[in-house]
C-alpha positions in Angstrom: 30.2 -54.9 -59.7 29.4 -55.9 -56.1 29.1 -53.1 -53.6 30.4 -53.2 -50.0 29.0 -50.7 -47.5 31.7 -49.3 -45.1 29.8 -48.4 -42.0 30.8 -45.0 -40.6 30.1 -45.2 -37.0 32.5 -42.6 -35.8 35.8 -44.3 -36.2 38.8 -43.4 -38.3 40.6 -45.1 -41.2 37.5 -45.1 -43.5 39.1 -43.7 -46.7 42.1 -46.0 -46.7 39.8 -49.0 -46.4 37.6 -47.7 -49.2 40.7 -47.3 -51.5 42.0 -50.7 -50.7 38.7 -52.5 -51.2 38.3 -50.7 -54.6 41.7 -52.1 -55.6 40.0 -55.5 -55.5 37.4 -54.6 -57.9 34.5 -54.0 -55.4 32.5 -50.8 -55.3 32.9 -49.3 -51.8 30.6 -46.8 -50.3 31.0 -45.1 -46.9 27.7 -44.7 -45.2 26.4 -43.8 -41.8 24.6 -46.5 -39.9 21.5 -47.2 -42.0 18.8 -49.8 -42.0 19.2 -50.1 -45.7 21.9 -52.7 -45.2 19.9 -55.4 -47.1 20.8 -53.6 -50.2 24.5 -54.2 -49.9 26.4 -57.2 -51.3 28.7 -57.1 -48.3 29.3 -55.0 -45.1 32.6 -53.7 -43.6 33.0 -52.5 -40.0 36.3 -50.6 -39.9 38.0 -49.3 -37.0 40.4 -47.3 -34.9 38.1 -46.1 -32.1 36.3 -46.7 -28.8 34.1 -49.9 -28.1 31.5 -47.9 -26.1 31.1 -45.1 -28.5 30.9 -47.5 -31.5 28.5 -49.9 -29.8 26.2 -46.8 -29.0 26.4 -45.5 -32.6 25.4 -48.9 -33.9 22.5 -49.4 -31.6 19.8 -47.9 -33.9 20.7 -50.4 -36.7 21.9 -53.4 -34.6 19.0 -55.5 -35.2 19.0 -54.8 -39.0 22.8 -55.4 -39.2 22.6 -58.7 -37.2 19.6 -59.9 -39.4 21.4 -59.0 -42.6 24.5 -60.9 -41.7 22.6 -63.9 -40.3 20.8 -63.8 -43.6 24.1 -64.6 -45.4 25.6 -61.2 -46.4 29.4 -61.2 -46.1 30.8 -59.2 -43.2 34.3 -58.0 -42.7 35.4 -56.5 -39.3 38.7 -54.9 -38.9 40.3 -54.0 -35.5 37.5 -52.4 -33.5 35.1 -53.9 -36.1 36.3 -57.4 -35.1 36.0 -56.6 -31.4 32.4 -55.5 -31.9 31.6 -59.2 -33.1 31.8 -60.1 -29.4 29.5 -59.5 -26.4 31.5 -56.9 -24.4 34.9 -55.2 -23.8 37.2 -54.3 -21.0 37.6 -51.0 -22.7 34.2 -49.8 -21.3 30.5 -50.4 -21.1 28.3 -51.4 -24.0 27.0 -54.4 -25.8 28.6 -55.7 -28.9 26.9 -57.4 -31.8 27.4 -60.8 -30.1 27.9 -62.8 -33.3 30.3 -64.8 -31.1 30.4 -65.5 -27.4 33.4 -64.0 -25.7 34.8 -60.5 -24.8 37.7 -58.2 -25.6 40.7 -58.1 -23.3 43.2 -55.4 -22.7 46.9 -56.2 -23.6 48.8 -56.7 -20.4 52.3 -57.4 -19.5 55.7 -55.8 -20.0 55.1 -54.5 -23.5 54.3 -51.2 -25.1 50.5 -50.4 -25.5 49.1 -49.9 -27.9 50.6 -52.7 -29.9 51.6 -50.8 -33.1 53.6 -52.0 -36.0 54.3 -55.1 -38.0 53.8 -58.6 -36.4 53.4 -62.2 -37.8 50.4 -64.4 -38.2 50.4 -68.0 -37.0 47.8 -70.0 -39.0 45.4 -72.0 -36.9 42.5 -72.9 -39.2 42.4 -73.0 -43.0 39.9 -70.5 -44.4 39.4 -68.9 -47.8 40.1 -65.4 -46.4 43.7 -66.5 -46.1 44.2 -68.4 -49.5 47.7 -67.8 -50.7 48.8 -66.2 -47.4 51.8 -68.0 -45.9 52.1 -69.0 -42.3 54.3 -66.4 -40.6 53.3 -63.5 -42.9 53.6 -60.1 -41.4 50.7 -57.7 -41.1 50.1 -54.2 -39.5 48.6 -53.8 -36.0 47.4 -50.8 -34.1 45.4 -51.8 -31.0 45.2 -52.0 -27.2 42.6 -54.9 -26.9 42.1 -58.2 -28.6 39.1 -60.6 -28.7 39.0 -63.7 -26.6 36.4 -66.1 -28.2 34.7 -68.6 -26.1 34.5 -70.9 -29.1 38.1 -71.6 -30.4 36.7 -73.0 -33.5 36.3 -69.6 -35.0 40.0 -68.7 -34.6 41.9 -68.8 -37.8 45.1 -66.9 -36.9 47.0 -66.1 -33.8 49.8 -63.6 -33.0 52.3 -63.3 -30.2 52.5 -59.9 -28.2 53.0 -60.5 -24.5 50.3 -63.2 -24.8 49.2 -65.3 -27.8 46.0 -63.6 -28.9 43.4 -64.1 -31.6 44.3 -62.0 -34.6 41.6 -63.2 -37.1 38.4 -65.1 -36.9 36.1 -66.8 -39.6 32.8 -68.4 -39.4 30.4 -69.0 -42.3 30.1 -65.5 -43.9 31.6 -63.5 -40.9 35.3 -62.6 -41.2 37.3 -60.5 -38.9 40.9 -59.3 -38.5 42.6 -57.6 -35.5 45.3 -56.3 -37.9 44.6 -53.7 -40.6 44.8 -55.5 -44.1 44.4 -52.0 -45.8 47.8 -51.1 -44.2 49.4 -54.5 -44.7 51.0 -54.2 -48.1 50.7 -57.1 -50.6 49.7 -59.6 -47.8 46.9 -57.3 -46.8 45.7 -56.7 -50.4 45.6 -60.5 -51.0 43.3 -60.9 -48.0 41.0 -58.2 -49.2 41.1 -59.8 -52.8 40.0 -63.0 -51.2 37.1 -61.2 -49.4 36.2 -59.8 -52.8 36.0 -63.3 -54.3 33.7 -64.4 -51.4 31.5 -61.3 -52.0 31.3 -61.9 -55.8 30.2 -65.6 -55.5 
């Protein structure tokens, strides 16, 4: 059974992601940042936390993580995990993993921050991560920042909250959601099942 390593870099929501991934048939293991990443069939970067602290915690394994993912290992980033795909963040200092050019922006405008609760997805690009997920499906968000990719080709869904922001990206073996699929009911489970199919190939 394929194993996904959930990297514990000091953020919350690890156990609920582990349970959700195991419902898809994957074996999920929570592990501290480790250079043994090449042994994993897939990697998950979860997250409710701080960009600066997370970037610092990942620094010792950053090179190994980037090399493993660039070697083809599927990667799923959720919330802060997605934000770490980019170069930097308005939340504070620190360097992200820079899989994609761009940065993370604070939600501004006359709306409540953090953006917390259910909101809909507008499909921008077809990707296997969203197979069977209808345009307009509702998912669960908890965040104060969002990614702003320089290359719009990686954007696969957008969501409206004060601004139209990127709520999911996909490129090759790298997948990220600003929302929490593990908290998003049947829609979220379908997305994680799609990721499990990608891992099992």
